[in-house]
N, CA, C and O atoms as a printed pandas DataFrame, in Angstrom:
     atom_number atom_name residue_name chain_id  residue_number  x_coord  y_coord  z_coord
0              1         N          UNK        A               1   28.433   -3.675  -84.740
1              2        CA          UNK        A               1   29.027   -3.611  -86.054
2              3         C          UNK        A               1   30.054   -2.488  -86.139
3              4         O          UNK        A               1   29.823   -1.474  -86.797
4              5         N          UNK        A               2   31.150   -2.669  -85.494
5              6        CA          UNK        A               2   32.217   -1.701  -85.604
6              7         C          UNK        A               2   32.040   -0.459  -84.770
7              8         O          UNK        A               2   32.676    0.559  -85.041
8              9         N          UNK        A               3   31.199   -0.513  -83.770
9             10        CA          UNK        A               3   30.952    0.650  -82.934
10            11         C          UNK        A               3   32.017    0.776  -81.853
11            12         O          UNK        A               3   32.253   -0.154  -81.081
12            13         N          UNK        A               4   32.656    1.944  -81.812
13            14        CA          UNK        A               4   33.656    2.183  -80.777
14            15         C          UNK        A               4   33.034    2.136  -79.390
15            16         O          UNK        A               4   33.655    1.665  -78.437
16            17         N          UNK        A               5   31.803    2.627  -79.283
17            18        CA          UNK        A               5   31.121    2.658  -77.988
18            19         C          UNK        A               5   30.840    1.255  -77.464
19            20         O          UNK        A               5   30.780    1.051  -76.251
20            21         N          UNK        A               6   30.669    0.295  -78.352
21            22        CA          UNK        A               6   30.345   -1.074  -77.937
22            23         C          UNK        A               6   31.583   -1.931  -77.693
23            24         O          UNK        A               6   31.473   -3.031  -77.151
24            25         N          UNK        A               7   32.752   -1.445  -78.083
25            26        CA          UNK        A               7   33.963   -2.243  -77.949
26            27         C          UNK        A               7   34.250   -2.681  -76.523
27            28         O          UNK        A               7   34.500   -3.868  -76.314
28            29         N          UNK        A               8   34.231   -1.798  -75.524
29            30        CA          UNK        A               8   34.580   -2.246  -74.171
30            31         C          UNK        A               8   33.686   -3.385  -73.685
31            32         O          UNK        A               8   34.179   -4.341  -73.085
32            33         N          UNK        A               9   32.400   -3.299  -73.932
33            34        CA          UNK        A               9   31.472   -4.353  -73.502
34            35         C          UNK        A               9   31.757   -5.662  -74.244
35            36         O          UNK        A               9   31.797   -6.735  -73.641
36            37         N          UNK        A              10   31.952   -5.555  -75.563
37            38        CA          UNK        A              10   32.250   -6.753  -76.346
38            39         C          UNK        A              10   33.559   -7.383  -75.890
39            40         O          UNK        A              10   33.621   -8.589  -75.652
40            41         N          UNK        A              11   34.606   -6.570  -75.767
41            42        CA          UNK        A              11   35.927   -7.087  -75.402
42            43         C          UNK        A              11   35.894   -7.767  -74.040
43            44         O          UNK        A              11   36.442   -8.858  -73.883
44            45         N          UNK        A              12   35.259   -7.141  -73.054
45            46        CA          UNK        A              12   35.175   -7.739  -71.719
46            47         C          UNK        A              12   34.415   -9.056  -71.756
47            48         O          UNK        A              12   34.852  -10.047  -71.172
48            49         N          UNK        A              13   33.294   -9.065  -72.435
49            50        CA          UNK        A              13   32.493  -10.286  -72.516
50            51         C          UNK        A              13   33.233  -11.398  -73.240
51            52         O          UNK        A              13   33.229  -12.545  -72.794
52            53         N          UNK        A              14   33.865  -11.061  -74.352
53            54        CA          UNK        A              14   34.592  -12.068  -75.121
54            55         C          UNK        A              14   35.754  -12.632  -74.319
55            56         O          UNK        A              14   35.981  -13.842  -74.313
56            57         N          UNK        A              15   36.483  -11.765  -73.646
57            58        CA          UNK        A              15   37.614  -12.233  -72.838
58            59         C          UNK        A              15   37.138  -13.170  -71.732
59            60         O          UNK        A              15   37.744  -14.215  -71.493
60            61         N          UNK        A              16   36.050  -12.791  -71.059
61            62        CA          UNK        A              16   35.543  -13.612  -69.953
62            63         C          UNK        A              16   35.002  -14.953  -70.408
63            64         O          UNK        A              16   35.195  -15.962  -69.730
64            65         N          UNK        A              17   34.334  -14.975  -71.535
65            66        CA          UNK        A              17   33.672  -16.204  -71.972
66            67         C          UNK        A              17   34.576  -17.076  -72.845
67            68         O          UNK        A              17   34.575  -18.298  -72.702
68            69         N          UNK        A              18   35.339  -16.469  -73.736
69            70        CA          UNK        A              18   36.107  -17.248  -74.711
70            71         C          UNK        A              18   37.612  -17.193  -74.443
71            72         O          UNK        A              18   38.251  -18.236  -74.307
72            73         N          UNK        A              19   38.179  -16.001  -74.367
73            74        CA          UNK        A              19   39.631  -15.852  -74.289
74            75         C          UNK        A              19   40.227  -16.556  -73.066
75            76         O          UNK        A              19   41.291  -17.167  -73.163
76            77         N          UNK        A              20   39.570  -16.477  -71.952
77            78        CA          UNK        A              20   40.104  -17.075  -70.716
78            79         C          UNK        A              20   39.709  -18.537  -70.540
79            80         O          UNK        A              20   40.028  -19.148  -69.520
80            81         N          UNK        A              21   39.025  -19.096  -71.519
81            82        CA          UNK        A              21   38.607  -20.497  -71.457
82            83         C          UNK        A              21   39.772  -21.376  -71.901
83            84         O          UNK        A              21   40.038  -21.504  -73.097
84            85         N          UNK        A              22   40.460  -21.975  -70.948
85            86        CA          UNK        A              22   41.660  -22.759  -71.237
86            87         C          UNK        A              22   41.370  -24.073  -71.953
87            88         O          UNK        A              22   42.292  -24.733  -72.431
88            89         N          UNK        A              23   40.105  -24.456  -72.031
89            90        CA          UNK        A              23   39.781  -25.699  -72.731
90            91         C          UNK        A              23   39.671  -25.489  -74.242
91            92         O          UNK        A              23   39.534  -26.452  -74.996
92            93         N          UNK        A              24   39.730  -24.225  -74.685
93            94        CA          UNK        A              24   39.656  -23.912  -76.112
94            95         C          UNK        A              24   41.048  -23.640  -76.666
95            96         O          UNK        A              24   41.862  -22.984  -76.017
96            97         N          UNK        A              25   41.318  -24.141  -77.861
97            98        CA          UNK        A              25   42.578  -23.809  -78.533
98            99         C          UNK        A              25   42.459  -22.395  -79.098
99           100         O          UNK        A              25   41.358  -21.856  -79.206
100          101         N          UNK        A              26   43.576  -21.807  -79.451
101          102        CA          UNK        A              26   43.533  -20.473  -80.048
102          103         C          UNK        A              26   42.799  -20.489  -81.388
103          104         O          UNK        A              26   42.153  -19.505  -81.748
104          105         N          UNK        A              27   42.891  -21.579  -82.118
105          106        CA          UNK        A              27   42.154  -21.694  -83.384
106          107         C          UNK        A              27   40.648  -21.671  -83.117
107          108         O          UNK        A              27   39.900  -21.036  -83.861
108          109         N          UNK        A              28   40.205  -22.347  -82.079
109          110        CA          UNK        A              28   38.785  -22.333  -81.717
110          111         C          UNK        A              28   38.359  -20.933  -81.296
111          112         O          UNK        A              28   37.267  -20.481  -81.642
112          113         N          UNK        A              29   39.216  -20.253  -80.553
113          114        CA          UNK        A              29   38.907  -18.888  -80.121
114          115         C          UNK        A              29   38.769  -17.964  -81.326
115          116         O          UNK        A              29   37.882  -17.111  -81.362
116          117         N          UNK        A              30   39.649  -18.137  -82.312
117          118        CA          UNK        A              30   39.570  -17.326  -83.527
118          119         C          UNK        A              30   38.282  -17.627  -84.282
119          120         O          UNK        A              30   37.651  -16.719  -84.822
120          121         N          UNK        A              31   37.902  -18.862  -84.321
121          122        CA          UNK        A              31   36.651  -19.235  -84.983
122          123         C          UNK        A              31   35.470  -18.543  -84.307
123          124         O          UNK        A              31   34.592  -18.010  -84.986
124          125         N          UNK        A              32   35.442  -18.549  -82.989
125          126        CA          UNK        A              32   34.387  -17.843  -82.254
126          127         C          UNK        A              32   34.438  -16.344  -82.531
127          128         O          UNK        A              32   33.408  -15.714  -82.768
128          129         N          UNK        A              33   35.636  -15.783  -82.499
129          130        CA          UNK        A              33   35.784  -14.351  -82.734
130          131         C          UNK        A              33   35.235  -13.978  -84.100
131          132         O          UNK        A              33   34.490  -13.007  -84.232
132          133         N          UNK        A              34   35.601  -14.745  -85.110
133          134        CA          UNK        A              34   35.117  -14.463  -86.463
134          135         C          UNK        A              34   33.595  -14.579  -86.550
135          136         O          UNK        A              34   32.962  -13.848  -87.311
136          137         N          UNK        A              35   33.014  -15.478  -85.790
137          138        CA          UNK        A              35   31.557  -15.646  -85.853
138          139         C          UNK        A              35   30.819  -14.523  -85.119
139          140         O          UNK        A              35   29.658  -14.253  -85.424
140          141         N          UNK        A              36   31.466  -13.873  -84.166
141          142        CA          UNK        A              36   30.811  -12.832  -83.376
142          143         C          UNK        A              36   30.918  -11.436  -83.969
143          144         O          UNK        A              36   30.037  -10.609  -83.736
144          145         N          UNK        A              37   31.964  -11.151  -84.725
145          146        CA          UNK        A              37   32.126   -9.800  -85.265
146          147         C          UNK        A              37   31.499   -9.695  -86.648
147          148         O          UNK        A              37   31.528  -10.639  -87.438
148          149         N          UNK        A              38   30.941   -8.544  -86.914
149          150        CA          UNK        A              38   30.277   -8.273  -88.189
150          151         C          UNK        A              38   30.792   -6.945  -88.736
151          152         O          UNK        A              38   31.462   -6.195  -88.027
152          153         N          UNK        A              39   30.481   -6.663  -89.977
153          154        CA          UNK        A              39   30.808   -5.378  -90.577
154          155         C          UNK        A              39   32.295   -5.120  -90.658
155          156         O          UNK        A              39   33.080   -6.009  -90.987
156          157         N          UNK        A              40   32.675   -3.882  -90.353
157          158        CA          UNK        A              40   34.072   -3.451  -90.463
158          159         C          UNK        A              40   35.036   -4.297  -89.633
159          160         O          UNK        A              40   36.116   -4.626  -90.124
160          161         N          UNK        A              41   34.691   -4.664  -88.393
161          162        CA          UNK        A              41   35.616   -5.509  -87.636
162          163         C          UNK        A              41   35.852   -6.861  -88.310
163          164         O          UNK        A              41   36.963   -7.391  -88.266
164          165         N          UNK        A              42   34.829   -7.411  -88.921
165          166        CA          UNK        A              42   34.985   -8.691  -89.610
166          167         C          UNK        A              42   35.947   -8.556  -90.785
167          168         O          UNK        A              42   36.752   -9.450  -91.043
168          169         N          UNK        A              43   35.859   -7.449  -91.485
169          170        CA          UNK        A              43   36.758   -7.211  -92.630
170          171         C          UNK        A              43   38.214   -7.184  -92.158
171          172         O          UNK        A              43   39.108   -7.651  -92.864
172          173         N          UNK        A              44   38.444   -6.641  -90.974
173          174        CA          UNK        A              44   39.809   -6.515  -90.448
174          175         C          UNK        A              44   40.462   -7.867  -90.181
175          176         O          UNK        A              44   41.687   -7.981  -90.216
176          177         N          UNK        A              45   39.650   -8.895  -89.913
177          178        CA          UNK        A              45   40.229  -10.205  -89.580
178          179         C          UNK        A              45   39.812  -11.307  -90.553
179          180         O          UNK        A              45   40.231  -12.456  -90.411
180          181         N          UNK        A              46   38.997  -10.960  -91.527
181          182        CA          UNK        A              46   38.451  -11.934  -92.479
182          183         C          UNK        A              46   39.500  -12.753  -93.206
183          184         O          UNK        A              46   39.299  -13.946  -93.434
184          185         N          UNK        A              47   40.601  -12.146  -93.572
185          186        CA          UNK        A              47   41.602  -12.825  -94.391
186          187         C          UNK        A              47   42.480  -13.791  -93.608
187          188         O          UNK        A              47   43.228  -14.571  -94.198
188          189         N          UNK        A              48   42.394  -13.744  -92.294
189          190        CA          UNK        A              48   43.222  -14.631  -91.474
190          191         C          UNK        A              48   42.642  -16.042  -91.461
191          192         O          UNK        A              48   41.453  -16.236  -91.205
192          193         N          UNK        A              49   43.486  -17.010  -91.736
193          194        CA          UNK        A              49   43.066  -18.404  -91.649
194          195         C          UNK        A              49   42.889  -18.774  -90.185
195          196         O          UNK        A              49   43.538  -18.207  -89.307
196          197         N          UNK        A              50   42.013  -19.723  -89.935
197          198        CA          UNK        A              50   41.763  -20.143  -88.564
198          199         C          UNK        A              50   42.869  -21.100  -88.132
199          200         O          UNK        A              50   42.813  -22.308  -88.362
200          201         N          UNK        A              51   43.879  -20.502  -87.493
201          202        CA          UNK        A              51   45.014  -21.250  -86.950
202          203         C          UNK        A              51   45.307  -20.718  -85.556
203          204         O          UNK        A              51   44.868  -19.627  -85.192
204          205         N          UNK        A              52   46.040  -21.486  -84.795
205          206        CA          UNK        A              52   46.381  -21.057  -83.438
206          207         C          UNK        A              52   47.141  -19.734  -83.428
207          208         O          UNK        A              52   46.852  -18.862  -82.609
208          209         N          UNK        A              53   48.108  -19.576  -84.328
209          210        CA          UNK        A              53   48.930  -18.363  -84.294
210          211         C          UNK        A              53   48.163  -17.125  -84.763
211          212         O          UNK        A              53   48.545  -16.011  -84.404
212          213         N          UNK        A              54   47.107  -17.277  -85.541
213          214        CA          UNK        A              54   46.377  -16.116  -86.035
214          215         C          UNK        A              54   45.387  -15.527  -85.034
215          216         O          UNK        A              54   44.906  -14.411  -85.234
216          217         N          UNK        A              55   45.077  -16.241  -83.977
217          218        CA          UNK        A              55   44.147  -15.693  -82.983
218          219         C          UNK        A              55   44.713  -14.412  -82.364
219          220         O          UNK        A              55   44.022  -13.396  -82.283
220          221         N          UNK        A              56   45.952  -14.469  -81.938
221          222        CA          UNK        A              56   46.563  -13.287  -81.310
222          223         C          UNK        A              56   46.661  -12.129  -82.297
223          224         O          UNK        A              56   46.470  -10.973  -81.921
224          225         N          UNK        A              57   46.954  -12.433  -83.546
225          226        CA          UNK        A              57   47.029  -11.399  -84.579
226          227         C          UNK        A              57   45.669  -10.738  -84.762
227          228         O          UNK        A              57   45.569   -9.513  -84.837
228          229         N          UNK        A              58   44.633  -11.550  -84.832
229          230        CA          UNK        A              58   43.278  -11.017  -85.017
230          231         C          UNK        A              58   42.879  -10.128  -83.846
231          232         O          UNK        A              58   42.361   -9.028  -84.041
232          233         N          UNK        A              59   43.120  -10.603  -82.639
233          234        CA          UNK        A              59   42.735   -9.825  -81.458
234          235         C          UNK        A              59   43.512   -8.511  -81.409
235          236         O          UNK        A              59   42.944   -7.472  -81.073
236          237         N          UNK        A              60   44.788   -8.546  -81.737
237          238        CA          UNK        A              60   45.597   -7.328  -81.746
238          239         C          UNK        A              60   45.095   -6.328  -82.787
239          240         O          UNK        A              60   45.079   -5.124  -82.533
240          241         N          UNK        A              61   44.686   -6.818  -83.951
241          242        CA          UNK        A              61   44.133   -5.927  -84.976
242          243         C          UNK        A              61   42.887   -5.218  -84.460
243          244         O          UNK        A              61   42.736   -4.010  -84.636
244          245         N          UNK        A              62   42.005   -5.967  -83.830
245          246        CA          UNK        A              62   40.766   -5.374  -83.331
246          247         C          UNK        A              62   41.047   -4.400  -82.190
247          248         O          UNK        A              62   40.467   -3.315  -82.139
248          249         N          UNK        A              63   41.932   -4.786  -81.281
249          250        CA          UNK        A              63   42.264   -3.891  -80.173
250          251         C          UNK        A              63   42.911   -2.598  -80.670
251          252         O          UNK        A              63   42.602   -1.512  -80.178
252          253         N          UNK        A              64   43.799   -2.722  -81.637
253          254        CA          UNK        A              64   44.468   -1.539  -82.169
254          255         C          UNK        A              64   43.450   -0.574  -82.770
255          256         O          UNK        A              64   43.574    0.642  -82.621
256          257         N          UNK        A              65   42.459   -1.116  -83.441
257          258        CA          UNK        A              65   41.447   -0.293  -84.106
258          259         C          UNK        A              65   40.380    0.236  -83.146
259          260         O          UNK        A              65   40.014    1.409  -83.210
260          261         N          UNK        A              66   39.885   -0.621  -82.262
261          262        CA          UNK        A              66   38.699   -0.260  -81.474
262          263         C          UNK        A              66   38.965    0.090  -80.018
263          264         O          UNK        A              66   38.112    0.706  -79.380
264          265         N          UNK        A              67   40.104   -0.277  -79.476
265          266        CA          UNK        A              67   40.388    0.065  -78.084
266          267         C          UNK        A              67   41.067    1.429  -78.022
267          268         O          UNK        A              67   42.170    1.579  -77.495
268          269         N          UNK        A              68   40.379    2.404  -78.571
269          270        CA          UNK        A              68   40.867    3.771  -78.664
270          271         C          UNK        A              68   39.995    4.622  -77.740
271          272         O          UNK        A              68   38.893    5.027  -78.108
272          273         N          UNK        A              69   40.502    4.883  -76.545
273          274        CA          UNK        A              69   39.697    5.547  -75.511
274          275         C          UNK        A              69   39.163    6.900  -75.975
275          276         O          UNK        A              69   38.027    7.257  -75.660
276          277         N          UNK        A              70   39.955    7.640  -76.705
277          278        CA          UNK        A              70   39.512    8.953  -77.182
278          279         C          UNK        A              70   38.305    8.804  -78.108
279          280         O          UNK        A              70   37.332    9.546  -77.977
280          281         N          UNK        A              71   38.358    7.849  -79.046
281          282        CA          UNK        A              71   37.239    7.649  -79.963
282          283         C          UNK        A              71   36.033    7.060  -79.246
283          284         O          UNK        A              71   34.895    7.389  -79.580
284          285         N          UNK        A              72   36.269    6.193  -78.263
285          286        CA          UNK        A              72   35.156    5.627  -77.497
286          287         C          UNK        A              72   34.403    6.749  -76.787
287          288         O          UNK        A              72   33.174    6.793  -76.828
288          289         N          UNK        A              73   35.131    7.650  -76.141
289          290        CA          UNK        A              73   34.490    8.758  -75.421
290          291         C          UNK        A              73   33.788    9.693  -76.388
291          292         O          UNK        A              73   32.678   10.151  -76.117
292          293         N          UNK        A              74   34.429    9.983  -77.521
293          294        CA          UNK        A              74   33.844   10.886  -78.515
294          295         C          UNK        A              74   32.545   10.338  -79.077
295          296         O          UNK        A              74   31.595   11.087  -79.305
296          297         N          UNK        A              75   32.502    9.011  -79.304
297          298        CA          UNK        A              75   31.303    8.393  -79.871
298          299         C          UNK        A              75   30.274    8.140  -78.797
299          300         O          UNK        A              75   29.194    7.623  -79.086
């Protein structure tokens, strides 16, 4: 739920299982992403409609917020 320490594990797992799955559309990937994140991360992407173009936007929002190495190490 929005933990900086958990981001690397979540991001790696999500990329391996969902993001790199070429049989899924970006809209499907966004649907999965929305179902997996809770709390503050969910709020960051909640307003995005499930469309192909919004998947990249959602992932970029989460990466910008949580892929912060300094905060990951601090936490």
